[in-house]
C-alpha positions as CSV (number, residue, x, y, z in Angstrom):
1,M,85.1,86.9,122.4
2,I,85.7,88.8,119.2
3,R,85.4,86.7,116.0
4,L,86.0,87.7,112.5
5,I,84.2,85.7,109.8
6,A,85.1,85.9,106.2
7,A,85.3,83.9,103.0
8,I,88.7,84.6,101.3
9,D,90.3,83.5,98.1
10,L,94.0,82.3,97.9
11,M,95.1,85.9,97.7
12,R,93.1,86.8,100.8
13,G,90.6,88.6,98.6
14,V,87.1,89.1,100.0
15,A,85.4,91.1,97.3
16,D,85.8,93.1,94.1
17,N,84.1,96.3,93.2
18,N,80.8,94.5,92.6
19,G,80.8,92.5,95.8
20,I,81.7,88.9,96.5
21,P,82.8,87.3,93.3
22,W,81.8,83.6,94.1
23,D,78.5,82.0,94.7
24,L,78.5,79.5,97.6
25,P,75.0,79.1,99.1
26,S,76.2,76.6,101.7
27,D,78.8,79.1,102.9
28,H,76.1,81.7,103.2
29,S,74.1,79.3,105.3
30,Y,77.1,78.5,107.4
31,Y,77.8,82.2,107.9
32,V,74.2,83.0,109.0
33,K,74.1,80.1,111.4
34,K,77.5,81.0,113.0
35,V,76.6,84.7,113.6
36,A,73.2,83.8,115.2
37,K,74.7,83.9,118.6
38,G,76.2,87.2,119.7
39,R,76.2,90.6,118.2
40,V,77.0,91.4,114.6
41,L,79.2,94.3,113.6
42,M,79.8,95.3,110.0
43,G,81.3,98.2,108.1
44,Y,79.2,100.6,106.1
45,N,79.9,99.1,102.7
46,T,78.9,95.6,104.0
47,Y,75.7,97.2,105.5
48,E,74.9,98.5,102.0
49,M,75.2,95.0,100.6
50,H,72.8,93.5,103.2
51,K,69.2,93.8,102.2
52,A,67.9,93.1,105.7
53,I,69.2,91.9,109.1
54,L,70.2,88.3,109.3
55,H,68.3,87.5,112.5
56,S,65.6,89.2,114.6
57,K,68.0,91.2,116.7
58,P,69.7,94.6,115.9
59,E,72.9,94.5,113.8
60,Y,75.5,97.2,114.3
61,V,77.3,99.2,111.6
62,A,80.6,100.9,112.2
63,T,80.2,104.2,110.4
64,S,81.0,107.9,110.4
65,H,77.9,108.6,108.4
66,S,75.2,110.5,110.2
67,E,72.1,109.4,108.2
68,L,69.5,107.1,109.7
69,L,70.1,103.4,108.9
70,R,67.4,101.0,107.7
71,D,65.3,99.2,110.3
72,G,67.2,96.7,112.4
73,F,70.6,98.4,111.9
74,L,72.2,100.7,114.5
75,A,75.1,103.0,113.9
76,I,78.3,102.6,116.0
77,H,80.7,105.5,115.9
78,D,83.3,104.1,118.4
79,T,84.2,100.6,117.4
80,D,86.8,100.2,120.2
81,T,84.3,100.9,122.9
82,F,81.7,98.7,121.3
83,L,84.0,95.7,121.1
84,K,85.1,96.2,124.8
85,E,81.5,96.3,126.0
86,N,80.2,93.3,124.1
87,T,81.1,89.8,125.1
88,L,80.5,88.0,121.9
89,T,80.8,90.0,118.7
90,W,81.0,88.7,115.1
91,V,82.8,91.1,112.7
92,L,81.4,90.6,109.2
93,G,83.6,92.9,107.2
94,G,84.4,94.7,105.0
95,S,88.1,94.9,104.5
96,K,88.6,98.1,106.4
97,L,86.8,96.9,109.5
98,F,88.7,93.6,109.3
99,E,92.0,95.6,109.2
100,S,91.0,97.7,112.2
101,T,89.8,94.8,114.4
102,I,92.2,91.9,113.6
103,D,94.5,92.8,116.4
104,V,91.8,92.4,119.0
105,A,90.2,89.3,117.4
106,D,90.2,86.1,119.4
107,E,89.2,83.8,116.6
108,L,88.9,83.9,112.8
109,Y,86.2,81.8,111.0
110,I,87.6,81.6,107.5
111,T,86.1,80.0,104.5
112,Q,89.2,79.4,102.4
113,V,88.0,79.6,98.7
114,N,90.4,77.9,96.3
115,G,91.3,80.2,93.4
116,D,92.3,83.8,92.7
117,F,89.1,85.8,92.0
118,K,90.9,89.0,91.2
119,C,89.5,90.8,94.2
120,T,90.1,94.4,94.9
121,K,89.4,94.2,98.7
122,F,91.4,92.0,101.0
123,F,91.4,90.4,104.4
124,P,94.5,91.4,106.4
125,S,97.5,89.1,106.9
126,F,96.9,86.9,109.9
127,E,99.0,83.7,109.7
128,N,101.8,85.1,112.0
129,K,99.3,86.0,114.9
130,F,96.9,83.1,114.6
131,V,97.1,79.3,114.6
132,L,94.8,77.0,112.7
133,I,92.9,74.9,115.2
134,S,90.2,73.3,113.0
135,K,89.4,72.7,109.4
136,S,86.7,70.9,107.5
137,V,87.1,68.5,104.6
138,I,87.4,70.3,101.2
139,K,83.9,70.9,99.8
140,K,82.9,71.8,96.3
141,E,79.9,73.8,95.2
142,N,79.2,75.5,91.8
143,G,82.6,74.2,90.6
144,I,84.4,76.0,93.4
145,E,86.4,74.2,96.1
146,F,86.5,75.6,99.7
147,Q,87.2,74.7,103.2
148,Y,85.9,76.0,106.6
149,Q,88.8,76.9,109.0
150,I,89.0,78.2,112.5
151,W,92.0,80.1,113.6
152,Q,92.8,81.1,117.1
153,N,94.9,84.1,118.2
154,K,98.2,82.9,119.6
155,R,97.9,85.2,122.6
156,L,95.1,83.0,123.9
157,L,97.4,80.0,123.7
158,T,100.0,81.7,125.9
159,T,97.5,83.0,128.4
160,G,95.3,80.0,128.5
161,D,92.2,82.2,128.1
162,L,90.0,80.0,125.8
163,N,86.5,81.3,126.7
């Protein structure tokens, strides 16, 4: 099962040049709790924003860089093979990794943030290939409304493969 997890604004923005432009501590807690099970895969820019691993297991970084990563992070140079060999993987971003993995994703865990935060990095279009299967009530924190959503790839609905 490959799951992408992201908070996106109404324009599908995930970040600007300084990082995530909203502050939602409860969403961060939700994110950390969700990715506790399975392997975590992130792009190099996302890795640079993480100060340390989220849990006590290795986290994987899709990168073409050859330098040694910080403790707890392992470089992955072949994302396709990695995803085929790992049964439950959470893809954390950034935008380039989301773009390259969305076609193989089984589920999307989206925190829909209300507003346009003038992002410069975006989550790929997904509404034509995924169907909304679950959503929370609208929440509000730090003056920002948001909602947790789970989207499932339509190919799973046609094959009946709902692992």
